[in-house]
N, C-alpha and C positions, 0 to 999 in steps of 0.2 A: 639460336632459334627461339622464338617466343610463341605465345598462343595464337598469334595471327599468322605465323609462318606455316605453310602447309608442307608436311613431310609425307610423301606418298606411302611410306612404310606404316603409317598410323591409320591407314584406311579411312581418312576423313575425320578421325577423332582428334579433337584439339588437346593440346597439352597445357597444363596449368603453368608448368615451368620445367626447365632442364635443371635437375638437381646436381648432376655430375656429367660433364661433357666427356667425349671420347679421349681427349688429350689428357685431362686430369686423371681419368681412370687408368690410362696407359702408364702415366708417370708413377702413380701409386702402386700399380702392379709390379713395375720394375723395382721399386723400393722394397716391396714385400718379398720378391724373389731374392734380393740381396740379403734381407733379414733371415730368410729361411736358410740360405747358404751358410751364413755365419752361425745360426742357432744349432744346426745339425752338422758339425764338422766330420763326424765319423759314424759308423754303423749303417745299417740298412734303413732307408727312409721310404715309407709307403705313404703316398698322398692319396687320400680317400675322398672322392667327391660325393657329396650327398645330392642325388639326382632328384629332380631334373634341373633345378635352378642354377646349380653351381657349374654346369658344364662349360660355359664360355669363360668364366672367371678361371676355372681350373686349367683349361687349355692354355690360356695366356700366361697364367702364373707359373706352370711347370717349365715353360720355355725360358723363364727368367732365372731359374734356379741353376746354379753352376756347380752341381755335384750329381753323382748318380742317384737315381730314384726309381721307384716303381709307381705306377698309377693303377688304381682300381676304383670301383664305384660301389655305392650302397644305396639301396632304395628302402626307406623306412616308411611304415604305415602305422598310424595310431588308429585304434579302433575303439568304438564306444558309441554313444548316441550322436546324433547329427550335429548337436550344438557344441560339444566340447570333446576333447581327447580324454580317453580314460586313463592316460598315463602309461598304458601298455604299448610297447613297440614291437611290431612284427617286422622282421627283415624280409622284404619282398624279394630283394636280390642281395645275397650275402657275398662278401668278397671271397674270391676263389683262393687267394693266397693266405698263407699262415701269418697271423699277426704276432705271435709270440716272439719276444726279443727284438722286435723292430720299433723304430720310431714311427708312430702313426700321427699323421697330420690330417685331421678331418676338415674338409673345406666345405663351407656353407655359403650360400648367396646372401641371405639376410636372416638376422635373428629377431624373432618377434617374441612369443610367449616363452620359448625355451623349453617347453615341456617335452616335445619329441626329441630335441637335441640332448637333453639331460638323460633321458632313458636310453638313447642310442649310445651315449658315452658310457653309461653303466654297463651296457651289453658288451661294448668293445673292450672295456677295462678288464672284464672277466677273462679275456683271452690273453692276458699277461704280456702286453706290449712293453717294450723298454721305456717308452714315453708315449703319452697320448695328449695331443693338444688340438685346439680349435683355431682355425683361420677363417675369419668371416669377412666378406666384402663389405657388408653393411650391418650396423647394429643400431636398433631403434632405442635401446636402453629402457624397454618396457617389459623385459623378460622377468616376470615374477618367479618363474619356475626353474630358471637356469642355475644349476649348482656348480658349474664349472667355469673357470675364467676363460675369457677369449684371449688367447695368447697373441695372436696376430690379427690386426684389424685394418681394413681398408679405410672406411669412413664411418663417422657417426652419421646416422640417417635421420632425416626429418620424419616426424610421425604423419606420413602421408602415404597414399597408395602409390607405390613405385613400380614402373615397368621398364624393360629394356636391359640389355647386357645380361640376359639369362632370366630375368624376372618377368613373370607373365601376368596376364589377366585372361582367364579362360583359355589358356594355352596360346595366346596371341602376344605379340610384341617382344618375345625373347630375343629376336634378331637385331634389335636396335643397337647401334654402337654407343649409345649414351643411356643414362638413367633419367627418366622423367616421371613427373606425377601427372596423371590424367585428370582432366576436369570432370 
């Protein structure tokens, strides 16, 4: 699809381009699932999705992992003035399960500034997991505040406003099976 092709799911909004089509995403998610299976051969594995953007990626990802695992979600909120995060993270929804002694894989849709993700990793590490890693679908490589490495990465992302496959614009377009940049 290109900018002249109409996709009714876009509600008339044109796309600049398709950054990652559904087939390419599915292939990379299969590869990531295999990597996760190899990386965590033993112990309890908890895959923690950072809501809302990660839910589609996480759902597809865990179906590709060939070992027992648990799934939970976290909702984090940064608070401060309207223009920037204060760096403080409040867990709006805290995982119900115990994290201590488990392998924790935090799944994120896209990494931008890294500020909230860094604080969230700090909070989670205080709960003494066996390991704590980040799996991100997309990374823009502009994260000035990210102090933790991204262990598993789907794609390097262009510095564009992306929607689809869980990524939204004003809560719209999450349902698209591909990732596109809007014009």
